[in-house]
N, C-alpha and C positions, 0 to 999 in steps of 0.2 A: 713600301714606305708608308709610314703613318704621318698624316698631317693633322694636327690638332686644330679643330674649328672652334670649339669652346672648351676651355680648360677642364679636363677630367670628365666632360659630359658628352662631347661629340667629336668623333674621329673619322677621317676619310682615309681609306686604306687602298693602296694599289700594289700590285705585284705581278711578276711574270711566272713564278713557279708556285705550285701548290704548297710546298713547304714554306716558302717565304710568306705567302698569304696567310696560311694557318698560324704561323708564328706571330705575325703582326696583329691578326684578329685576337689571338690569345692575350697578347700584351694590352691591347686596347680594352678588351673585356675586363681584364684584371684592374686596370686603372679606373674604369667606369664603376666596377663593384666597390672599390675603395670610396669613391665619392658617394655612391648610393647609400653606403652604410652611414655616412654623416647626415644625409637627408632623411633616410628611413622610409621613403614612400614610393620610389620609382624602381622599375626593373630595367633590364638592359635589352636593347633590340639590335640585332645584327641583320643588316639588309644587304642582299646581293643585287647590285644594279645592272651589272653586265660582267662577263668574264674578266676577272682580275680587278674589279672595282666594287668595293664594299664600304658601308658605313657602320659604325658602332656608336650608339647613343643611349643615353638615359631617356626613358619614356614613361610618362604618367599613365599610358595605356597598358603598360605591362606591370603586373603586381610586383611589389618589392620582393627581392630574393629570387626572381625568375629571370632567366635569359631565354629570349625567343628569337627564332630566325625567320626571315621572310625573303622571298625571291621576287624581285620586280623585273627581272630579265625576261622580256617578252619573247626572246628567242628560245627559251627553255620550254620544252613540251611538258605539259602536266598530264599525268594519267590518273584516272580515278578507278 
């Protein structure tokens, strides 16, 4: 399920299946890219907060035309 927090700029996504989550993230990223084109200076950030909980938002920290992912889920092990 996509919940719009800020119109075409910030979305909260929850889902139970991988397919559902991927579809919702794809939709939110597409909507954010449309808005980014009108602004012309922000990129898109996809953040995993925990299993099944993501946000998609425009970010001035991400260069225009770029989509970046980050993982804030402390339960996920990171290997170097």
